[in-house]
matplotlib code that plots the C-alpha trace (Angstrom):
import matplotlib.pyplot as plt

x = [67.8, 67.6, 65.8, 62.6, 62.5, 63.0, 60.1, 58.0, 58.7, 57.8, 54.6, 53.5, 54.0, 52.1, 48.9, 48.3, 45.5, 42.3, 41.1, 40.5, 44.0, 46.2, 49.5, 48.4, 47.4, 50.7, 52.4, 50.3, 51.4, 55.1, 55.2, 55.6, 53.7, 51.6, 53.8, 57.0, 55.4, 54.5, 58.0, 59.8, 57.8, 58.3, 62.1, 62.0, 60.1, 62.5, 65.4, 63.7, 63.1, 59.3, 57.8, 54.2, 51.8, 48.6, 46.2, 46.6, 43.5, 41.8, 41.7, 39.3, 36.7, 37.0, 36.5, 40.1, 43.0, 46.7, 49.5, 53.2, 54.9, 58.3, 60.0, 63.1, 65.3, 69.0, 70.7, 70.9, 67.1, 66.1, 65.7, 63.6, 61.4, 61.0, 59.9, 57.2, 56.0, 56.0, 53.5, 50.8, 49.4, 48.1, 51.8, 52.9, 56.6, 59.1, 62.6, 65.5, 66.7, 69.6, 68.7, 69.5, 66.0, 65.9, 63.0, 64.7, 62.5, 59.6, 56.6, 53.1, 49.8, 46.6, 43.3, 40.3, 41.0, 40.1, 42.4, 45.3, 45.1, 45.0, 48.1, 50.0, 49.2, 50.3, 53.6, 54.2, 53.6, 55.6, 58.6, 58.5, 59.7, 58.6, 56.6, 55.9, 52.6, 51.9, 48.4, 47.7, 46.2, 46.3, 47.5, 49.8, 51.2, 49.2, 51.8, 55.4, 56.5, 60.2, 61.9, 63.6, 63.9]
y = [-66.7, -67.3, -65.7, -67.7, -66.3, -62.8, -63.3, -64.8, -61.8, -59.4, -61.2, -61.3, -57.6, -56.8, -58.4, -61.6, -63.6, -63.6, -67.0, -70.4, -71.5, -68.4, -70.3, -72.5, -69.3, -67.7, -70.8, -70.8, -67.2, -68.1, -71.6, -73.2, -75.9, -74.9, -76.8, -75.1, -71.7, -72.6, -74.1, -71.1, -68.6, -70.6, -70.5, -66.8, -66.2, -68.4, -66.4, -63.2, -61.8, -62.1, -61.2, -61.7, -61.6, -59.7, -57.0, -53.3, -52.2, -48.8, -48.2, -45.3, -47.4, -49.9, -47.1, -47.1, -44.7, -44.7, -42.7, -42.5, -42.1, -41.9, -42.4, -40.7, -43.6, -44.2, -46.9, -49.1, -48.8, -49.3, -53.1, -53.0, -50.3, -52.1, -55.2, -53.2, -51.7, -55.1, -56.5, -54.8, -56.5, -53.0, -52.0, -52.8, -52.0, -50.0, -48.9, -47.1, -43.9, -41.5, -39.4, -35.8, -34.7, -36.9, -39.0, -42.1, -45.1, -44.8, -47.0, -47.0, -47.9, -48.7, -49.2, -47.3, -43.8, -45.1, -48.1, -46.0, -43.8, -46.8, -48.3, -45.0, -44.4, -48.0, -47.6, -44.3, -45.9, -49.1, -47.3, -44.1, -42.3, -39.0, -39.6, -37.7, -38.6, -37.6, -38.5, -39.3, -36.3, -37.4, -40.5, -39.8, -43.3, -46.6, -49.1, -49.7, -51.8, -52.6, -53.1, -56.4, -58.1]
z = [-65.4, -69.2, -72.1, -71.4, -67.8, -69.1, -71.6, -68.8, -66.5, -69.3, -70.0, -66.3, -65.8, -69.1, -67.7, -65.9, -67.5, -65.4, -66.5, -64.9, -65.9, -66.1, -66.1, -69.1, -70.9, -70.2, -71.5, -74.7, -75.4, -74.8, -76.3, -72.9, -71.0, -68.0, -65.5, -66.8, -66.3, -62.7, -62.0, -63.6, -61.6, -58.4, -59.0, -59.7, -56.5, -54.5, -55.9, -54.8, -58.3, -58.1, -54.7, -55.6, -58.5, -57.7, -58.7, -58.5, -56.7, -56.8, -53.0, -53.3, -55.0, -52.1, -49.5, -48.5, -48.8, -48.4, -46.7, -46.9, -43.5, -42.1, -38.7, -37.4, -36.2, -35.8, -37.9, -34.9, -34.2, -37.9, -37.8, -34.7, -35.9, -39.3, -37.4, -35.6, -38.9, -40.6, -38.0, -40.0, -43.1, -44.2, -44.8, -48.3, -47.9, -45.9, -46.6, -45.0, -46.8, -46.2, -43.1, -44.1, -43.1, -40.0, -41.3, -42.7, -42.3, -44.8, -45.2, -46.8, -45.1, -47.1, -45.2, -44.0, -42.6, -39.1, -39.4, -40.8, -37.7, -35.4, -37.0, -37.0, -33.3, -32.4, -34.3, -32.6, -29.2, -29.9, -31.4, -29.3, -32.4, -34.1, -37.3, -40.5, -42.2, -45.9, -47.0, -50.6, -52.3, -55.9, -57.7, -60.7, -61.4, -61.2, -62.3, -63.4, -66.3, -66.5, -69.9, -69.0, -72.4]

ax = plt.figure().add_subplot(projection="3d")
ax.plot(x, y, z, "-o")
ax.set_aspect("equal")
plt.show()
């Protein structure tokens, strides 16, 4: 990764152009050709530095909601339980945390209320594990911008 990559990452998280040729427009802002922007972002994605570029949606306006949930699993069971959780496209991410409280495999689900309940029940049945569910009451943060330059 070089200074150009850092500038590109900073520009992408500041606001991806919603135009017919967003990579060209990013390139114009950074003094790069469209193809170089595409190639650099592809390399950053291949290296795992960029997972995806996409919108931040207001789920409530779409008639959806989100929850944070956790399972109580042993370290040995964590990979298997994570595979079950990862079967659902409505799950944006999951992660293993220290298990002082017992609940250590955390994940988020975003969908309609009915679909969330379906997913949670299926995960309970498939894993056979105890689950903690924390519904979203109020959103305080809508995005994160890292100072990478």
